[in-house]
N, CA, C, O and the ligand as a Tripos MOL2 file, in Angstrom:
@<TRIPOS>MOLECULE
protein
  253   251    64     0     0
PROTEIN
NO_CHARGES

@<TRIPOS>ATOM
      1 N         121.7320  105.3890   86.0270 N.3       1 MET1
      2 CA        120.5920  104.9500   86.9840 C.3       1 MET1
      3 C         120.9670  105.8490   88.3140 C.2       1 MET1
      4 O         122.0860  106.1350   88.7390 O.2       1 MET1
      5 N         119.6440  106.2090   88.8430 N.am      2 LYS2
      6 CA        119.7510  106.9960   90.0390 C.3       2 LYS2
      7 C         119.8730  106.0570   91.2070 C.2       2 LYS2
      8 O         119.3240  104.9630   91.0700 O.2       2 LYS2
      9 N         120.4840  106.2960   92.2980 N.am      3 LYS3
     10 CA        120.6320  105.4300   93.3270 C.3       3 LYS3
     11 C         119.5620  106.2020   94.4480 C.2       3 LYS3
     12 O         119.5020  107.3900   94.7650 O.2       3 LYS3
     13 N         118.7620  105.0420   94.9010 N.am      4 SER4
     14 CA        117.8340  105.5320   95.7630 C.3       4 SER4
     15 C         118.2940  105.5010   97.1170 C.2       4 SER4
     16 O         118.9240  104.5450   97.5710 O.2       4 SER4
     17 N         117.9660  106.6270   97.8420 N.am      5 ILE5
     18 CA        118.5450  106.6420   99.2000 C.3       5 ILE5
     19 C         117.3150  107.0430  100.1190 C.2       5 ILE5
     20 O         116.3000  107.5000   99.5940 O.2       5 ILE5
     21 N         117.3940  106.8990  101.2810 N.am      6 LEU6
     22 CA        116.4680  107.3940  102.3840 C.3       6 LEU6
     23 C         116.6490  108.9070  102.7260 C.2       6 LEU6
     24 O         117.7880  109.2970  102.9830 O.2       6 LEU6
     25 N         115.6690  109.7310  102.7450 N.am      7 ILE7
     26 CA        115.7740  111.0350  102.9690 C.3       7 ILE7
     27 C         114.9020  111.4150  104.0890 C.2       7 ILE7
     28 O         113.7530  110.9760  104.1130 O.2       7 ILE7
     29 N         115.3870  112.2850  105.1360 N.am      8 CYS8
     30 CA        114.6040  112.9500  106.1100 C.3       8 CYS8
     31 C         113.7290  113.8160  105.3840 C.2       8 CYS8
     32 O         114.1600  114.6470  104.5850 O.2       8 CYS8
     33 N         112.2890  113.6200  105.6780 N.am      9 PRO9
     34 CA        111.2020  114.6020  105.1610 C.3       9 PRO9
     35 C         111.3870  115.8860  105.7120 C.2       9 PRO9
     36 O         110.9770  116.8350  105.0440 O.2       9 PRO9
     37 N         111.9690  116.1190  106.8920 N.am     10 ARG10
     38 CA        112.0200  117.2690  107.6390 C.3      10 ARG10
     39 C         113.1870  118.0900  107.1410 C.2      10 ARG10
     40 O         112.9610  119.2270  106.7290 O.2      10 ARG10
     41 N         114.3230  117.6440  107.1430 N.am     11 CYS11
     42 CA        115.4480  118.4730  106.7030 C.3      11 CYS11
     43 C         116.2860  118.2460  105.5030 C.2      11 CYS11
     44 O         117.2600  118.9290  105.1870 O.2      11 CYS11
     45 N         115.7180  117.0120  104.7320 N.am     12 GLY12
     46 CA        116.4930  116.6190  103.5380 C.3      12 GLY12
     47 C         117.7230  115.9330  103.6940 C.2      12 GLY12
     48 O         118.4190  115.6240  102.7270 O.2      12 GLY12
     49 N         118.0420  115.6650  104.9530 N.am     13 SER13
     50 CA        119.3990  114.9460  105.1790 C.3      13 SER13
     51 C         119.3480  113.3750  104.6890 C.2      13 SER13
     52 O         118.2430  112.8470  104.5630 O.2      13 SER13
     53 N         120.4200  112.7100  104.4430 N.am     14 ASP14
     54 CA        120.4500  111.3510  103.9760 C.3      14 ASP14
     55 C         121.2290  110.6860  105.1120 C.2      14 ASP14
     56 O         121.6140  109.5280  104.9460 O.2      14 ASP14
     57 N         121.4850  111.3190  106.2350 N.am     15 ARG15
     58 CA        122.1780  110.5620  107.3140 C.3      15 ARG15
     59 C         121.1410  110.0150  108.3540 C.2      15 ARG15
     60 O         120.9360  110.5100  109.4620 O.2      15 ARG15
     61 N         120.4810  108.8480  107.7900 N.am     16 ILE16
     62 CA        119.5380  108.1150  108.5230 C.3      16 ILE16
     63 C         119.9780  106.9290  109.1140 C.2      16 ILE16
     64 O         120.7750  106.1610  108.5760 O.2      16 ILE16
     65 N         119.4170  106.7500  110.3320 N.am     17 GLU17
     66 CA        119.8120  105.4770  111.0140 C.3      17 GLU17
     67 C         118.6540  104.8390  111.5030 C.2      17 GLU17
     68 O         117.7030  105.4860  111.9430 O.2      17 GLU17
     69 N         118.6800  103.4630  111.4460 N.am     18 VAL18
     70 CA        117.6750  102.6030  111.7510 C.3      18 VAL18
     71 C         117.7260  102.3050  113.3480 C.2      18 VAL18
     72 O         118.6970  101.7680  113.8810 O.2      18 VAL18
     73 N         116.5480  102.7240  114.0510 N.am     19 VAL19
     74 CA        116.5400  102.7270  115.4670 C.3      19 VAL19
     75 C         115.3450  101.4780  115.9170 C.2      19 VAL19
     76 O         114.3880  101.2380  115.1810 O.2      19 VAL19
     77 N         115.5150  100.9370  116.8910 N.am     20 LEU20
     78 CA        114.6480   99.9330  117.4530 C.3      20 LEU20
     79 C         113.9640   99.1100  116.3960 C.2      20 LEU20
     80 O         112.7660   99.1410  116.1130 O.2      20 LEU20
     81 N         114.9270   98.3530  115.8440 N.am     21 PRO21
     82 CA        114.4550   97.3720  114.7030 C.3      21 PRO21
     83 C         113.4880   96.3710  115.0610 C.2      21 PRO21
     84 O         112.8990   95.7340  114.1880 O.2      21 PRO21
     85 N         113.2740   96.1780  116.3620 N.am     22 HIS22
     86 CA        112.5040   94.9920  116.8150 C.3      22 HIS22
     87 C         110.8670   95.4130  116.8460 C.2      22 HIS22
     88 O         109.9450   94.6070  116.9730 O.2      22 HIS22
     89 N         110.7540   96.6850  116.7170 N.am     23 ILE23
     90 CA        109.2730   96.9550  116.8220 C.3      23 ILE23
     91 C         108.9990   97.4950  115.2870 C.2      23 ILE23
     92 O         107.9050   98.0290  115.1000 O.2      23 ILE23
     93 N         109.8050   97.4070  114.3080 N.am     24 GLY24
     94 CA        109.5290   97.7470  112.9790 C.3      24 GLY24
     95 C         110.4080   98.6860  112.4060 C.2      24 GLY24
     96 O         111.3390   99.1030  113.0950 O.2      24 GLY24
     97 N         110.2870   99.0020  111.4870 N.am     25 SER25
     98 CA        111.2230  100.1440  110.7200 C.3      25 SER25
     99 C         111.1820  101.4620  111.1320 C.2      25 SER25
    100 O         110.5560  102.3200  110.5100 O.2      25 SER25
    101 N         111.8300  101.6850  112.1740 N.am     26 THR26
    102 CA        111.7610  103.0800  112.7780 C.3      26 THR26
    103 C         113.2270  103.8420  112.4700 C.2      26 THR26
    104 O         114.2630  103.3620  112.9300 O.2      26 THR26
    105 N         113.2340  104.8830  111.7790 N.am     27 TYR27
    106 CA        114.3290  105.6780  111.4230 C.3      27 TYR27
    107 C         114.5590  106.8430  112.1370 C.2      27 TYR27
    108 O         113.6420  107.4570  112.6840 O.2      27 TYR27
    109 N         115.7570  107.2020  112.1720 N.am     28 GLU28
    110 CA        115.9960  108.5830  112.9040 C.3      28 GLU28
    111 C         117.0190  109.2680  112.1850 C.2      28 GLU28
    112 O         118.0360  108.7060  111.7760 O.2      28 GLU28
    113 N         116.7300  110.6160  112.0080 N.am     29 CYS29
    114 CA        117.6780  111.5070  111.2380 C.3      29 CYS29
    115 C         118.8580  111.9090  112.2320 C.2      29 CYS29
    116 O         118.5650  112.4090  113.3180 O.2      29 CYS29
    117 N         119.9460  111.7350  111.9390 N.am     30 ARG30
    118 CA        121.1120  112.0800  112.7460 C.3      30 ARG30
    119 C         121.4060  113.6950  112.4740 C.2      30 ARG30
    120 O         122.2680  114.3440  113.0670 O.2      30 ARG30
    121 N         120.6820  114.1080  111.6470 N.am     31 GLU31
    122 CA        120.9420  115.6520  111.4500 C.3      31 GLU31
    123 C         119.9490  116.4150  112.2070 C.2      31 GLU31
    124 O         120.4480  117.3810  112.7860 O.2      31 GLU31
    125 N         118.6550  116.2610  112.3780 N.am     32 CYS32
    126 CA        117.7410  117.0580  113.0170 C.3      32 CYS32
    127 C         116.9300  116.3000  114.0560 C.2      32 CYS32
    128 O         116.1020  116.8600  114.7740 O.2      32 CYS32
    129 N         117.2210  114.9190  114.1060 N.am     33 GLY33
    130 CA        116.6380  114.2280  115.2200 C.3      33 GLY33
    131 C         115.1150  113.6880  114.9220 C.2      33 GLY33
    132 O         114.4380  113.1610  115.8060 O.2      33 GLY33
    133 N         114.6900  113.8650  113.6780 N.am     34 TYR34
    134 CA        113.4130  113.4520  113.3480 C.3      34 TYR34
    135 C         113.3220  112.1890  113.2810 C.2      34 TYR34
    136 O         114.2010  111.6290  112.6280 O.2      34 TYR34
    137 N         112.1910  111.2890  113.9570 N.am     35 ARG35
    138 CA        112.0710  110.0000  113.9570 C.3      35 ARG35
    139 C         110.7280  109.7020  113.3960 C.2      35 ARG35
    140 O         109.7410  110.3480  113.7480 O.2      35 ARG35
    141 N         110.6720  108.7830  112.5720 N.am     36 GLY36
    142 CA        109.4560  108.3220  111.8780 C.3      36 GLY36
    143 C         109.6050  107.6860  110.5520 C.2      36 GLY36
    144 O         110.5920  106.9920  110.3060 O.2      36 GLY36
    145 N         108.6920  107.8900  109.7080 N.am     37 PRO37
    146 CA        108.9710  107.1960  108.1320 C.3      37 PRO37
    147 C         109.7280  108.1470  107.4460 C.2      37 PRO37
    148 O         109.5830  109.3600  107.6000 O.2      37 PRO37
    149 N         110.5420  107.6170  106.6820 N.am     38 MET38
    150 CA        111.3390  108.4530  105.6530 C.3      38 MET38
    151 C         111.0210  108.3570  104.3560 C.2      38 MET38
    152 O         110.3150  107.4450  103.9250 O.2      38 MET38
    153 N         111.5740  109.3990  103.5430 N.am     39 ILE39
    154 CA        111.2090  109.2850  102.0810 C.3      39 ILE39
    155 C         112.1330  108.4050  101.3150 C.2      39 ILE39
    156 O         113.2900  108.2910  101.7210 O.2      39 ILE39
    157 N         111.7570  107.7980  100.2940 N.am     40 MET40
    158 CA        112.6230  107.1900   99.6170 C.3      40 MET40
    159 C         112.9030  107.9590   98.2530 C.2      40 MET40
    160 O         111.9680  108.0840   97.4620 O.2      40 MET40
    161 N         114.1650  108.4820   97.9450 N.am     41 GLY41
    162 CA        114.1860  109.3850   96.7940 C.3      41 GLY41
    163 C         115.6880  109.4360   96.3600 C.2      41 GLY41
    164 O         116.3190  108.4170   96.6420 O.2      41 GLY41
    165 N         116.3030  110.3230   95.7950 N.am     42 ASP42
    166 CA        117.5640  110.4110   95.1960 C.3      42 ASP42
    167 C         118.2390  111.6590   95.7520 C.2      42 ASP42
    168 O         117.6270  112.3690   96.5490 O.2      42 ASP42
    169 N         119.4070  111.9350   95.3820 N.am     43 ARG43
    170 CA        120.0510  113.1350   95.7400 C.3      43 ARG43
    171 C         119.5060  114.3000   95.3210 C.2      43 ARG43
    172 O         119.7100  115.2930   96.0200 O.2      43 ARG43
    173 N         118.8710  114.4000   94.3560 N.am     44 GLU44
    174 CA        118.0820  115.6070   93.7610 C.3      44 GLU44
    175 C         117.0670  115.9910   94.6200 C.2      44 GLU44
    176 O         116.9450  117.1690   94.9550 O.2      44 GLU44
    177 N         116.1960  114.9650   95.0800 N.am     45 LEU45
    178 CA        115.1090  115.2500   95.9700 C.3      45 LEU45
    179 C         115.6760  115.8070   97.4300 C.2      45 LEU45
    180 O         115.1560  116.7650   98.0010 O.2      45 LEU45
    181 N         116.6960  115.1500   97.9000 N.am     46 ALA46
    182 CA        117.3470  115.6360   98.9210 C.3      46 ALA46
    183 C         117.8570  116.9650   98.9860 C.2      46 ALA46
    184 O         117.8190  117.6540  100.0050 O.2      46 ALA46
    185 N         118.3410  117.3250   97.8790 N.am     47 GLU47
    186 CA        118.6700  118.7690   97.7610 C.3      47 GLU47
    187 C         117.5460  119.7830   97.7340 C.2      47 GLU47
    188 O         117.6560  120.9200   98.1930 O.2      47 GLU47
    189 N         116.4680  119.2970   97.1710 N.am     48 LYS48
    190 CA        115.2450  120.0510   97.0040 C.3      48 LYS48
    191 C         114.7270  120.3100   98.3190 C.2      48 LYS48
    192 O         114.3390  121.4460   98.5950 O.2      48 LYS48
    193 N         114.6720  119.2410   99.2860 N.am     49 LEU49
    194 CA        114.0480  119.4310  100.5270 C.3      49 LEU49
    195 C         115.1060  120.3270  101.5030 C.2      49 LEU49
    196 O         114.7170  121.0900  102.3880 O.2      49 LEU49
    197 N         116.3730  120.1010  101.1940 N.am     50 LYS50
    198 CA        117.2110  121.0560  102.0450 C.3      50 LYS50
    199 C         117.0250  122.5790  101.8170 C.2      50 LYS50
    200 O         116.9900  123.4430  102.6930 O.2      50 LYS50
    201 N         116.8990  122.7680  100.3090 N.am     51 THR51
    202 CA        116.6200  124.0690  100.0620 C.3      51 THR51
    203 C         115.3640  124.7280  100.4770 C.2      51 THR51
    204 O         115.2220  125.9380  100.6530 O.2      51 THR51
    205 N         114.3780  123.7180  100.6290 N.am     52 ARG52
    206 CA        113.0180  124.2620  101.0190 C.3      52 ARG52
    207 C         113.0390  124.5350  102.4170 C.2      52 ARG52
    208 O         112.3520  125.4720  102.8240 O.2      52 ARG52
    209 N         113.8300  123.7550  103.3450 N.am     53 LYS53
    210 CA        113.8410  123.9420  104.6080 C.3      53 LYS53
    211 C         114.6840  125.3170  104.9340 C.2      53 LYS53
    212 O         114.3450  126.0340  105.8750 O.2      53 LYS53
    213 N         115.6640  125.5970  104.1990 N.am     54 ARG54
    214 CA        116.3760  126.8430  104.3560 C.3      54 ARG54
    215 C         115.5870  127.9040  104.0810 C.2      54 ARG54
    216 O         115.6890  128.8880  104.8140 O.2      54 ARG54
    217 N         114.6840  127.9190  103.0200 N.am     55 GLU55
    218 CA        113.6960  129.0370  102.8840 C.3      55 GLU55
    219 C         112.8600  129.2570  104.0610 C.2      55 GLU55
    220 O         112.6470  130.3830  104.5120 O.2      55 GLU55
    221 N         112.3610  128.1230  104.5840 N.am     56 GLN56
    222 CA        111.3660  128.1270  105.6970 C.3      56 GLN56
    223 C         111.9590  128.8830  106.8440 C.2      56 GLN56
    224 O         111.4020  129.7820  107.4730 O.2      56 GLN56
    225 N         113.1480  128.4090  107.0330 N.am     57 GLU57
    226 CA        113.9760  128.9260  108.2620 C.3      57 GLU57
    227 C         114.0790  130.5360  107.9540 C.2      57 GLU57
    228 O         113.8150  131.3940  108.7960 O.2      57 GLU57
    229 N         114.4320  130.7600  106.8400 N.am     58 GLY58
    230 CA        114.5920  132.2390  106.5310 C.3      58 GLY58
    231 C         113.5400  133.1210  106.7480 C.2      58 GLY58
    232 O         113.7070  134.3240  106.9490 O.2      58 GLY58
    233 N         112.1900  132.4230  106.7060 N.am     59 GLU59
    234 CA        111.0860  133.2890  106.6640 C.3      59 GLU59
    235 C         110.6740  133.5330  108.2330 C.2      59 GLU59
    236 O         110.0430  134.5220  108.6040 O.2      59 GLU59
    237 N         111.0970  132.5490  109.0440 N.am     60 GLU60
    238 CA        110.8030  132.8210  110.4580 C.3      60 GLU60
    239 C         111.7690  133.9270  111.1400 C.2      60 GLU60
    240 O         112.9830  134.0200  110.9600 O.2      60 GLU60
    241 N         111.1530  134.5490  111.7650 N.am     61 GLN61
    242 CA        111.9160  135.8260  112.4330 C.3      61 GLN61
    243 C         112.2360  135.5760  113.8350 C.2      61 GLN61
    244 O         111.3150  135.4230  114.6380 O.2      61 GLN61
    245 N         113.4090  135.5230  114.1890 N.am     62 PRO62
    246 CA        113.9200  135.3320  115.5510 C.3      62 PRO62
    247 C         113.5180  136.4140  116.4130 C.2      62 PRO62
    248 O         113.6990  137.6030  116.1510 O.2      62 PRO62
    249 N         112.8780  135.8920  117.6120 N.am     63 ILE63
    250 CA        112.3790  137.1120  118.4840 C.3      63 ILE63
    251 C         113.5920  137.3330  119.4310 C.2      63 ILE63
    252 O         113.5610  138.2290  120.2750 O.2      63 ILE63
    253 ZN        116.4770  115.3680  109.4090 Zn       64 ZN64
@<TRIPOS>BOND
     1     1     2 1
     2     2     3 1
     3     3     4 2
     4     3     5 am
     5     5     6 1
     6     6     7 1
     7     7     8 2
     8     7     9 am
     9     9    10 1
    10    10    11 1
    11    11    12 2
    12    11    13 am
    13    13    14 1
    14    14    15 1
    15    15    16 2
    16    15    17 am
    17    17    18 1
    18    18    19 1
    19    19    20 2
    20    19    21 am
    21    21    22 1
    22    22    23 1
    23    23    24 2
    24    23    25 am
    25    25    26 1
    26    26    27 1
    27    27    28 2
    28    27    29 am
    29    29    30 1
    30    30    31 1
    31    31    32 2
    32    31    33 am
    33    33    34 1
    34    34    35 1
    35    35    36 2
    36    35    37 am
    37    37    38 1
    38    38    39 1
    39    39    40 2
    40    39    41 am
    41    41    42 1
    42    42    43 1
    43    43    44 2
    44    43    45 am
    45    45    46 1
    46    46    47 1
    47    47    48 2
    48    47    49 am
    49    49    50 1
    50    50    51 1
    51    51    52 2
    52    51    53 am
    53    53    54 1
    54    54    55 1
    55    55    56 2
    56    55    57 am
    57    57    58 1
    58    58    59 1
    59    59    60 2
    60    59    61 am
    61    61    62 1
    62    62    63 1
    63    63    64 2
    64    63    65 am
    65    65    66 1
    66    66    67 1
    67    67    68 2
    68    67    69 am
    69    69    70 1
    70    70    71 1
    71    71    72 2
    72    71    73 am
    73    73    74 1
    74    74    75 1
    75    75    76 2
    76    75    77 am
    77    77    78 1
    78    78    79 1
    79    79    80 2
    80    79    81 am
    81    81    82 1
    82    82    83 1
    83    83    84 2
    84    83    85 am
    85    85    86 1
    86    86    87 1
    87    87    88 2
    88    87    89 am
    89    89    90 1
    90    90    91 1
    91    91    92 2
    92    91    93 am
    93    93    94 1
    94    94    95 1
    95    95    96 2
    96    95    97 am
    97    97    98 1
    98    98    99 1
    99    99   100 2
   100    99   101 am
   101   101   102 1
   102   102   103 1
   103   103   104 2
   104   103   105 am
   105   105   106 1
   106   106   107 1
   107   107   108 2
   108   107   109 am
   109   109   110 1
   110   110   111 1
   111   111   112 2
   112   111   113 am
   113   113   114 1
   114   114   115 1
   115   115   116 2
   116   115   117 am
   117   117   118 1
   118   118   119 1
   119   119   120 2
   120   119   121 am
   121   121   122 1
   122   122   123 1
   123   123   124 2
   124   123   125 am
   125   125   126 1
   126   126   127 1
   127   127   128 2
   128   127   129 am
   129   129   130 1
   130   130   131 1
   131   131   132 2
   132   131   133 am
   133   133   134 1
   134   134   135 1
   135   135   136 2
   136   135   137 am
   137   137   138 1
   138   138   139 1
   139   139   140 2
   140   139   141 am
   141   141   142 1
   142   142   143 1
   143   143   144 2
   144   143   145 am
   145   145   146 1
   146   146   147 1
   147   147   148 2
   148   147   149 am
   149   149   150 1
   150   150   151 1
   151   151   152 2
   152   151   153 am
   153   153   154 1
   154   154   155 1
   155   155   156 2
   156   155   157 am
   157   157   158 1
   158   158   159 1
   159   159   160 2
   160   159   161 am
   161   161   162 1
   162   162   163 1
   163   163   164 2
   164   163   165 am
   165   165   166 1
   166   166   167 1
   167   167   168 2
   168   167   169 am
   169   169   170 1
   170   170   171 1
   171   171   172 2
   172   171   173 am
   173   173   174 1
   174   174   175 1
   175   175   176 2
   176   175   177 am
   177   177   178 1
   178   178   179 1
   179   179   180 2
   180   179   181 am
   181   181   182 1
   182   182   183 1
   183   183   184 2
   184   183   185 am
   185   185   186 1
   186   186   187 1
   187   187   188 2
   188   187   189 am
   189   189   190 1
   190   190   191 1
   191   191   192 2
   192   191   193 am
   193   193   194 1
   194   194   195 1
   195   195   196 2
   196   195   197 am
   197   197   198 1
   198   198   199 1
   199   199   200 2
   200   199   201 am
   201   201   202 1
   202   202   203 1
   203   203   204 2
   204   203   205 am
   205   205   206 1
   206   206   207 1
   207   207   208 2
   208   207   209 am
   209   209   210 1
   210   210   211 1
   211   211   212 2
   212   211   213 am
   213   213   214 1
   214   214   215 1
   215   215   216 2
   216   215   217 am
   217   217   218 1
   218   218   219 1
   219   219   220 2
   220   219   221 am
   221   221   222 1
   222   222   223 1
   223   223   224 2
   224   223   225 am
   225   225   226 1
   226   226   227 1
   227   227   228 2
   228   227   229 am
   229   229   230 1
   230   230   231 1
   231   231   232 2
   232   231   233 am
   233   233   234 1
   234   234   235 1
   235   235   236 2
   236   235   237 am
   237   237   238 1
   238   238   239 1
   239   239   240 2
   240   239   241 am
   241   241   242 1
   242   242   243 1
   243   243   244 2
   244   243   245 am
   245   245   246 1
   246   246   247 1
   247   247   248 2
   248   247   249 am
   249   249   250 1
   250   250   251 1
   251   251   252 2
@<TRIPOS>SUBSTRUCTURE
     1 MET1         2 RESIDUE 1 A MET
     2 LYS2         6 RESIDUE 1 A LYS
     3 LYS3        10 RESIDUE 1 A LYS
     4 SER4        14 RESIDUE 1 A SER
     5 ILE5        18 RESIDUE 1 A ILE
     6 LEU6        22 RESIDUE 1 A LEU
     7 ILE7        26 RESIDUE 1 A ILE
     8 CYS8        30 RESIDUE 1 A CYS
     9 PRO9        34 RESIDUE 1 A PRO
    10 ARG10       38 RESIDUE 1 A ARG
    11 CYS11       42 RESIDUE 1 A CYS
    12 GLY12       46 RESIDUE 1 A GLY
    13 SER13       50 RESIDUE 1 A SER
    14 ASP14       54 RESIDUE 1 A ASP
    15 ARG15       58 RESIDUE 1 A ARG
    16 ILE16       62 RESIDUE 1 A ILE
    17 GLU17       66 RESIDUE 1 A GLU
    18 VAL18       70 RESIDUE 1 A VAL
    19 VAL19       74 RESIDUE 1 A VAL
    20 LEU20       78 RESIDUE 1 A LEU
    21 PRO21       82 RESIDUE 1 A PRO
    22 HIS22       86 RESIDUE 1 A HIS
    23 ILE23       90 RESIDUE 1 A ILE
    24 GLY24       94 RESIDUE 1 A GLY
    25 SER25       98 RESIDUE 1 A SER
    26 THR26      102 RESIDUE 1 A THR
    27 TYR27      106 RESIDUE 1 A TYR
    28 GLU28      110 RESIDUE 1 A GLU
    29 CYS29      114 RESIDUE 1 A CYS
    30 ARG30      118 RESIDUE 1 A ARG
    31 GLU31      122 RESIDUE 1 A GLU
    32 CYS32      126 RESIDUE 1 A CYS
    33 GLY33      130 RESIDUE 1 A GLY
    34 TYR34      134 RESIDUE 1 A TYR
    35 ARG35      138 RESIDUE 1 A ARG
    36 GLY36      142 RESIDUE 1 A GLY
    37 PRO37      146 RESIDUE 1 A PRO
    38 MET38      150 RESIDUE 1 A MET
    39 ILE39      154 RESIDUE 1 A ILE
    40 MET40      158 RESIDUE 1 A MET
    41 GLY41      162 RESIDUE 1 A GLY
    42 ASP42      166 RESIDUE 1 A ASP
    43 ARG43      170 RESIDUE 1 A ARG
    44 GLU44      174 RESIDUE 1 A GLU
    45 LEU45      178 RESIDUE 1 A LEU
    46 ALA46      182 RESIDUE 1 A ALA
    47 GLU47      186 RESIDUE 1 A GLU
    48 LYS48      190 RESIDUE 1 A LYS
    49 LEU49      194 RESIDUE 1 A LEU
    50 LYS50      198 RESIDUE 1 A LYS
    51 THR51      202 RESIDUE 1 A THR
    52 ARG52      206 RESIDUE 1 A ARG
    53 LYS53      210 RESIDUE 1 A LYS
    54 ARG54      214 RESIDUE 1 A ARG
    55 GLU55      218 RESIDUE 1 A GLU
    56 GLN56      222 RESIDUE 1 A GLN
    57 GLU57      226 RESIDUE 1 A GLU
    58 GLY58      230 RESIDUE 1 A GLY
    59 GLU59      234 RESIDUE 1 A GLU
    60 GLU60      238 RESIDUE 1 A GLU
    61 GLN61      242 RESIDUE 1 A GLN
    62 PRO62      246 RESIDUE 1 A PRO
    63 ILE63      250 RESIDUE 1 A ILE
    64 ZN64       253 GROUP 0 **** ****
C-alpha cells in the first residue's frame, strides 16, 4: 500500500508545514515557500513534479 503524503504543487517537495491553523488548513512548503493548498499524493507523484520543475527551470534562460 502506498503512503499518502502532502506534496507541494509548485516544486514537488514533501517538506510541508501547517501554518496559521486557526484560519483553516494553510500549508507552507519549506522548500520553495509556496503557501496554499497542497496535493495529496505519493512519492511517485512527488518525483514527477520535481522532474517537471527541473525541466521548466531548464527552459528558462537566465538573462
Ligand atoms: Zn514547494
